[in-house]
C-alpha positions in Angstrom: 99.0 98.0 127.6 97.3 99.5 124.5 98.3 98.4 121.0 97.5 100.1 117.7 95.7 98.0 115.1 95.1 99.1 111.5 92.3 97.4 109.7 91.6 98.0 106.0 88.3 97.0 104.6 87.0 97.1 101.0 83.3 97.5 100.7 81.1 96.9 97.6 78.1 99.1 97.5 75.1 98.6 95.2 74.6 101.9 93.2 70.8 101.4 93.5 71.1 101.6 97.3 73.4 104.6 97.6 70.7 107.1 98.5 69.1 104.7 101.0 72.5 104.3 102.7 73.1 108.0 102.8 69.7 108.6 104.4 70.4 105.9 107.0 73.6 107.6 107.9 71.9 111.0 108.2 69.4 109.5 110.6 72.2 108.0 112.6 74.0 111.3 112.6 70.9 113.1 113.8 70.2 110.6 116.6 73.8 110.8 117.8 73.3 114.5 118.4 74.8 115.9 115.1 77.9 118.0 114.9 79.1 121.6 114.9 80.8 123.7 112.3 83.0 126.8 112.8 82.0 129.9 110.9 84.5 132.4 109.5 83.9 134.7 112.5 84.8 131.9 114.9 81.2 131.2 116.0 79.8 127.7 116.0 76.6 126.5 114.4 74.8 123.2 114.3 75.6 121.4 111.1 72.5 119.8 109.5 72.7 116.1 108.5 72.3 117.0 104.8 75.4 119.2 104.9 77.5 116.9 107.1 76.8 113.8 105.0 76.8 114.6 101.3 78.2 111.5 99.7 78.5 107.8 100.2 82.0 108.3 101.6 80.6 110.5 104.4 77.8 108.0 105.0 80.0 105.0 105.3 82.3 106.8 107.8 79.3 107.8 109.9 77.8 104.3 110.0 81.2 102.8 111.0 81.8 105.4 113.6 78.3 105.0 115.2 78.4 101.2 115.1 77.5 99.7 118.5 80.9 97.8 118.5 82.6 101.1 119.2 80.5 102.1 122.2 82.4 102.4 125.4 86.2 102.6 125.8 87.2 99.0 124.8 87.9 100.2 121.3 89.0 103.7 120.4 88.8 105.0 116.8 91.6 107.4 116.2 91.5 107.9 112.4 89.2 107.0 109.5 89.4 107.6 105.8 87.2 106.6 103.0 87.6 106.8 99.2 86.4 105.1 96.0 88.9 102.6 94.7 89.4 102.5 91.0 89.9 98.7 91.4 86.4 98.3 92.9 85.2 96.9 89.5 87.4 93.8 90.1 85.6 93.1 93.3 82.2 93.7 91.9 82.8 91.3 89.0 84.1 88.7 91.4 81.1 89.0 93.7 78.8 88.0 90.8 80.3 84.6 90.6 81.7 83.9 94.0 80.4 83.9 97.6 80.9 87.1 99.6 83.5 85.4 101.8 85.9 84.9 99.0 85.7 88.6 97.9 86.1 89.9 101.5 89.0 87.6 102.2 91.0 88.6 99.2 90.4 92.4 99.0 91.7 93.5 102.4 94.8 91.3 102.0 95.7 92.7 98.6 95.1 96.2 99.8 97.2 95.8 102.9 100.1 94.3 100.9 100.0 97.2 98.4 100.1 99.7 101.3 103.1 98.0 102.9 105.2 97.2 99.8 104.6 100.4 97.9 104.4 103.4 100.2 103.9 106.6 98.3 103.4 109.3 101.0 106.6 110.4 102.7 105.4 113.9 103.3 105.6 113.4 107.1 109.3 112.2 107.1 111.9 114.6 108.6 114.1 115.9 105.8 115.2 119.3 107.0 114.3 122.3 109.1 114.1 124.7 106.0 112.2 124.2 102.7 112.3 126.2 99.5 109.3 126.3 97.2 109.9 127.2 93.5 106.6 128.6 92.2 105.6 128.1 88.5 105.6 131.9 87.9 109.3 132.1 88.7 109.1 133.3 92.3 110.2 131.3 95.3 109.5 131.1 99.0 111.5 129.8 102.0 109.8 128.4 105.1 110.9 126.7 108.3 109.2 123.4 109.0 109.9 119.9 110.3 108.4 118.0 107.4 107.4 118.7 103.8 103.7 118.5 104.7 104.2 121.2 107.4 105.9 123.3 104.8 103.1 122.9 102.3 100.5 123.7 105.0 102.4 126.9 105.9 102.8 127.9 102.3 99.1 127.5 101.7 98.8 131.0 103.2 100.0 132.2 99.8 99.1 129.4 97.3 98.7 125.7 97.0 102.1 124.0 96.6 102.7 120.6 95.1 105.2 118.4 97.0 107.5 118.2 94.0 107.8 122.0 94.1 109.0 122.0 97.7 112.6 121.2 98.4 114.5 120.6 101.7 117.6 122.7 102.0 120.4 122.5 104.5 120.4 126.1 105.7 119.3 129.5 104.6 120.7 132.9 105.4 119.7 136.3 104.0 120.6 139.9 104.8 118.0 142.7 104.7 118.2 146.5 104.9 115.9 149.3 105.8 115.4 152.0 103.2 114.8 155.7 103.8 111.2 155.2 102.8 110.7 152.6 105.6 110.7 149.6 103.3 112.5 146.3 104.1 114.4 145.0 101.1 116.8 142.1 100.4 120.4 143.1 100.6 122.1 139.8 99.8 121.9 136.0 100.3 124.7 134.0 101.8 127.0 132.2 99.3 125.5 128.8 100.2 121.9 130.0 100.0 122.6 131.7 96.7 123.9 128.5 95.1 120.9 126.6 96.3 118.5 129.2 94.8 120.2 129.3 91.5 120.4 125.4 91.3 116.7 124.8 92.3 115.0 127.9 90.9 116.9 129.4 87.9 119.3 126.9 86.3 118.6 128.2 82.7 119.1 131.8 83.7 122.3 131.0 85.6 123.7 129.4 82.4 122.9 132.5 80.4 124.4 134.9 83.0 127.5 132.7 83.1 127.9 132.8 79.3 130.9 134.6 77.7 128.5 136.1 75.1 126.5 138.0 77.7 129.0 139.9 79.9 132.7 140.8 79.7 135.4 140.2 82.4 134.2 143.4 84.2 130.6 142.2 84.4 129.4 144.6 81.8 126.8 143.6 79.2 128.1 142.8 75.7 126.2 143.7 72.6 122.8 141.9 72.8 123.6 140.5 76.2 120.9 142.5 78.0 118.3 141.1 75.6 119.5 137.5 76.1 119.1 137.9 79.9 115.7 139.4 79.6 114.7 136.5 77.4 116.1 134.0 79.9 114.2 135.7 82.8 110.9 135.4 80.8 111.7 131.8 80.2 112.2 131.2 83.9 108.8 132.8 84.6 107.0 130.6 82.0 108.9 127.3 81.5 107.0 125.4 84.2 103.5 126.5 83.3 102.8 123.7 80.9 104.3 121.0 83.1 102.8 121.8 86.5 102.3 118.7 88.6 98.9 117.7 89.8 97.7 115.6 92.7 94.4 114.3 94.0 93.3 114.2 97.7 92.8 110.7 99.0 89.2 111.1 100.0 86.1 112.6 98.4 85.8 115.1 101.2 89.3 116.1 100.5 88.6 116.6 96.8 85.7 118.9 97.7 87.9 120.9 100.0 90.6 121.2 97.5 88.1 122.4 94.8 86.4 124.9 97.0 89.5 126.4 98.6 91.9 126.0 95.6 94.4 124.3 97.9 96.7 121.3 97.3 96.0 117.7 98.0 98.4 117.5 100.9 96.6 120.4 102.7 93.1 119.1 101.9 94.0 115.7 103.3 95.5 117.4 106.4 92.2 119.2 107.0 90.2 116.0 106.6 92.4 114.1 109.1 92.5 117.0 111.6 88.7 117.3 111.5 88.3 113.5 111.9 90.6 113.5 114.9 88.8 116.5 116.4 85.5 114.7 116.1 86.8 111.4 117.5 88.6 113.2 120.4 85.6 115.4 121.3 83.7 114.9 124.5 81.2 112.0 124.3 77.5 112.5 125.0 75.3 110.4 127.2 74.8 107.8 124.6 78.5 107.2 124.0 78.6 109.1 120.7 80.8 112.2 120.1 78.9 115.5 120.4 
């Protein structure tokens, strides 16, 4: 019977030794046979050590992964992440006046407790089968997904969505028609879907449209009503620009991916995890290391 164990380790690295550690990891990467990268056209190319291991995060993960303790099938690594902790200064200061054992015994314990008592990532919890994303420019998108993370990954085809912009909705129904010009256009939303859209996307505009000063009983614009609606529409298109939420990927590699691709933290973290799993689950070479 196999059991899953999660071990959290806090490492203190001397800044003066960073480059030496990175070079050691690159040598280990090369000796293990290196790795492969997929080009835009689908072809594969050998990834040089300098490109595969660019930072101390990459180096530490490589050294852990190629450690002799993980040779064979007794222990299987299924996931690894590495990041620089803001609280590292606390451990560095403590290590100046205390033996290494006291630092190592305290750091993993505190880190594990924080992870258990204050979970912050619920993107993988099931909430609904349909999600609505309200974009900062006033537009919105609807996507089917099992979790909020899956919805964000799917929406990344169009733009990077922050989790706070993505909302689970109970159901969604819309009717479309085909024009004489061969275009597909929206005909109408269901009553339930319409209410959700107004509540989540355009609450200010809804209030203006429902005002007695804008339209009469017949739905016709009163004097100045059309201008008020136009102003409310412009407000919906701009009111979220100055308060757009931001997030940061959990690893340095994820931060680089997010910066280069212009994607969200949730998507960047997903790419890092999927790549790590792909490497760990790849066929092993003769020396017991992944190809």
